[in-house]
N, C-alpha and C positions, 0 to 999 in steps of 0.2 A: 504493499500500500504506500503510495507516494503522494504526499500532500492531500491525503484523504481519498484518493482515488486508487482503485485496484488496477494494477497494470497486468493485462492478459499477455501482452507480448513480452519477450525476454529483454533483459537489460544486463549491463555490467556495473558492478559496484566496488567500492573499496572502503575498508575500515582503516581508521587513522588514530594516532595519538593526538588528542586536542591540545597538548601542551607544546609539542614540537612539530606537529604536522607529519610525523613519521608514519608512512603507510605500511602496515604490517600484514595486510591481507587484501587480496583481490578475488572476486568471484562473479559468477553469472547466475542468473535466476529469473524468476517472475513472481508476481503477487508479493507475498511477505518474506520471501527468502532472505532479502538483504538484512533484515533486522533480527533474524533468528539467532539466538545465543545459547540454545540448549545443548546439552552434552550429546544428544543424539544427532544433532545437526552440525556440530563443530568439532574439530580435532583438539587434542589436549593442549597443543601449543597455543592455538587461538584462545582457548579458555583461560590458560594461565596469563597470557598477555592481557586479555580483557579484564581479569580480576585485579591485576597489578596496576594498571594505569587508567586515566580517564580517556575513554574512547567514544568515537562516534563513526557514523558511516555516511556515505554520499554516493549518488548515482553518477557514474561516468558518462553513460549513454543509454538511452532506452528506446522502446519501440523497434527492437531488433528481431530478426528471425533467430531460431536456435543456432543455426550455422554461423550467422553473423556474430552472435554473442560469444560463441566458442572461440572464434578467430580473434576477436577483440580481447577476450580474456586472456588468451595465450600470449599475444603480442604485448599486452600491458604488463603481465607478470614478468616476462623476460626482460622488458625495459626497466622495470622497477628493481628486479633482482640484480641487474648490472650496475645499479646505483646503490646497492647494499640494503635494499628494502624488501618488503614481502617475506620477512622471516617466518611467518606462520603458514605460508604456502608450501605444502610438501612436495608439489611438483609445479610444472609450468602450465597447468590447465589445458584447455582446448580439446577435452574428451568428454563424451557423453556417458559418464559413469564407467565402472569397470576399472581394471588395472592391467598393466603390462609387466612383463618380465624381460630380462636380458637387455639387449641393445635397444629394443623399441621402447623401453621404460625411460621416461624423461629424466629420471634420476640416475640412470646408468652412467657410471664414471664420475659422478658428482660426490665429493668427499663429505662426510658428516659435518665437517666444520663449515662447509659452504652452504649446507642446506638448513643449518640451525642457527638460532640467535645464540649469543655468547653464553648466557646463563644455562641454556639447555644443553649446549655442547659440553660445557664443563661438568655438568652432572652426568651426561652420557659417558664422558671419558673416564669419570671416577668409577662408574659401574663396570666399564670394561677392564679397568685396572684391578677392581676388586675380584673379578672372576679369575684372575691369574695369580691371586695371592694364595699362599698356603697349599693346601691339598688340591685346589682347583688348578694349580699351575702344573702343566705337563712335566716340568722338570723338578717337581717337588721331590726332595731327598736324592736328587742326582747330583753327586758331589765331583763328577769327573772334571768339569770346568774349574771348580774350586781348587782341586788338586793341581791342575795345569798351572794355575796362577801361583800357587805356593812354590811349585818347582821352577817357575820361570818368572821372577819379579819384573823383568823387562817387558815381558809380554803383558803382564797385569797393568803395568804403567801405560802402555800403548793403548790397551783396550778399555781401561776403566777411567783414565784421566779426563778431567773436564777443564781444558785450558782457558776457557772464558775469553777475556779480550786478547789473549795471546793467540787465539785461533785466527788463522788467515781469513776465515769465512765470516768472522764476526762483523756485524753490520752496525755502523755508527747510527745514532738516533738523536733527534733534537726534540726539545719540549718547548711548547708555546702556551701562552695564557689564552683566555677566551677572546682576546683582541688580536690574536696571532702575533703578539710580541714575544721575542725570544726570551726564554727563561734559563735553559740549561742544555748542555751538550754532553752526550754519553757515547763512549766508544764501543759499548757493548750493551745489548738490551737488558741483561740481568743486572747491570749497574744501575739502570733506570728503575728496574723493579725494586731493587734494594733501597733506592732513594725515595720512592713513593711510600714504601712501608716504614722506613725509619723516620721519615717526616710526617707520619700519620696523614698523608694525603689520601690514602686509602685505608679503610678499616680492616680489609682482608689481609690475613697473614700468610695466605697461600701464594707462593711464587708463581705457580702455574695459572692461577686465577688472574693475578695482575698482569702476568705476560700476555694472556689472551685478551685482556682488556686493552693493553697497548697495541697489540696486533690488530684488533678490530678498529681501534681508532685510526690507525694509519691507513688500513684498508678502505674503510668506509667514510673517511674525512669527517669523522665526528668526534665530539669531546669525550674524554674518559676522565672522570673525577674532576671535571672542570678545566681540563687541559687538552690540547692537541698534541699528537705525537707523529712525527714524520721521519721515515728512513731516508 
C-alpha cells in the first residue's frame, strides 16, 4: 500500500538507515510487500539491522511488470553493493523465487566477508574458529608438527613468526578525522589497531574486530569510530 492506495503492479523498493541514509536492503514486490518486517518475510540479517537502527523504506519505481521489477532489482542491488551497501541482500536478486547452486548461484565465488556486514562477518568468523578448537579440530592430539618445530627451531621461527611492520608486504595506513584532516600515520595496520585500543577510541579489545572495522572503513569509504582510514 503506497500513500493509501494498493499497488497491484510490481515495484522496486529500498530500506535505509534514516540517520545516515545507508541503504541496507533492496527488493521487489507488490501490494504491502515493501513494509513487511516479519520473521517469515525477512532474512535474519535484515531483522537484526532493522532492530538495531532507525529504518524506513521508499519506492524506487512502481507500475512495473514482474520482469521489469526483477531486472531493476538486480541492477540496483549490484550498483549498491559496488558502493558497499545492501549488506542484508543475500544475493543480487533478479530471480522469481527459488535458489541456484554452483556457478549459476549469484553468490558463487563471493567470499563471506563481501556478502556480510562487518558485525555479522565477525560473528560468523568466530563460529568457524570455534569449530576448529579442541576435539573438533582434525589435528587434535596430532603432535607431529609440534615435534618438528622442537627438533628444528629455525623452521619454527620461519613458520610461526609474525614480523609485523618488518614484513615487506605490510601496508601503511593513514588516519583522518571526520573532516578528512590528517591525524596519524601507521606503517602497519596492527599498529593502528593497537593505537585505537590503547587510546580508548574503540571499546572493543578484540584485535580482529578492530582490524575488520578499519578494513571496512577503507573499503567502503565510511567512518569507523568517528575516523576514516585509508591505505
